[in-house]
C-alpha positions as CSV (number, residue, x, y, z in Angstrom):
1,M,34.3,17.6,-3.5
2,G,32.0,15.2,-2.1
3,N,32.6,12.8,0.8
4,L,34.6,9.8,1.2
5,G,31.5,7.4,0.8
6,N,29.9,9.5,-2.2
7,I,33.2,8.8,-3.8
8,L,33.5,5.1,-3.1
9,K,29.8,4.5,-4.0
10,N,30.3,6.6,-7.9
11,K,33.2,4.6,-8.3
12,I,32.1,0.9,-7.7
13,E,29.0,2.2,-10.2
14,E,31.8,3.7,-12.6
15,L,33.8,0.6,-12.4
16,G,30.5,-2.1,-12.6
17,I,31.8,-4.0,-9.2
18,S,28.5,-2.7,-7.3
19,K,27.7,-6.8,-7.3
20,Q,30.9,-8.2,-6.2
21,V,31.2,-5.5,-3.4
22,E,28.1,-6.7,-2.4
23,A,29.1,-10.1,-2.5
24,V,32.3,-9.9,-0.2
25,D,29.4,-8.1,2.3
26,I,27.2,-10.2,2.9
27,V,30.1,-13.0,3.0
28,E,31.5,-10.9,6.0
29,R,28.2,-10.4,7.2
30,A,27.6,-14.1,7.2
31,T,30.2,-14.9,8.8
32,K,29.5,-12.6,12.2
33,E,26.4,-13.9,12.8
34,I,27.3,-17.6,12.0
35,A,30.0,-16.8,14.4
36,K,27.5,-15.4,17.4
37,F,26.1,-19.3,17.5
38,I,29.0,-21.9,16.2
39,P,32.7,-21.4,16.7
40,A,34.3,-19.5,13.5
41,E,36.9,-22.1,13.2
42,D,34.1,-24.8,12.8
43,F,33.2,-22.7,9.4
44,E,33.6,-20.7,6.8
45,V,31.3,-18.4,4.5
46,V,32.7,-18.9,0.7
47,S,30.9,-17.2,-1.2
48,F,27.9,-15.2,-2.0
49,N,26.3,-15.7,-5.8
50,K,22.7,-15.4,-7.7
51,G,21.9,-15.6,-4.1
52,I,23.3,-18.4,-2.1
53,I,25.4,-18.4,0.2
54,K,28.0,-21.0,0.5
55,I,29.5,-22.1,3.5
56,A,32.7,-24.7,4.1
57,V,32.1,-26.4,7.0
58,K,34.5,-29.3,9.3
59,S,32.0,-32.0,9.6
60,S,28.6,-33.2,9.6
61,S,27.4,-32.2,12.7
62,V,28.1,-28.4,12.1
63,A,26.5,-28.5,9.0
64,N,23.3,-29.6,10.9
65,E,23.8,-27.1,13.4
66,I,23.8,-24.6,10.7
67,L,20.5,-25.2,9.2
68,F,18.7,-26.0,12.4
69,L,20.1,-22.2,13.4
70,K,18.9,-20.8,9.8
71,P,16.3,-19.3,11.0
72,K,17.6,-17.3,13.5
73,I,20.5,-16.6,11.4
74,I,19.5,-13.0,9.8
75,I,21.8,-12.2,6.7
76,L,19.6,-11.2,3.9
77,K,15.7,-11.2,2.9
78,T,15.9,-14.8,2.0
79,N,18.6,-17.1,3.3
80,K,19.4,-19.6,0.7
81,L,22.4,-21.8,2.6
82,K,24.8,-24.2,0.8
83,I,26.8,-26.1,3.0
84,N,30.0,-28.3,2.0
85,Q,31.9,-30.2,4.0
86,I,35.7,-29.8,4.3
87,N,38.2,-32.2,5.5
88,H,41.2,-30.9,7.5
């Protein structure tokens, strides 16, 4: 019997959901990384698909701040960010 990590990895591959699991991991990492610079209540990392991280923000100033900080936000080898403003 293998360890739990190997069992999960094999099951993920068997189910064909490795891309979805990777996307969830990237969304979580992006949220933590951006929260180092911007309050978490001002943005939400919505998704990761085809190399693009989608982020919803409360204001255009937050969007500008994220774009300004982009070189400091290390999530992937290439950081492609798509930012949408949300109204609350």
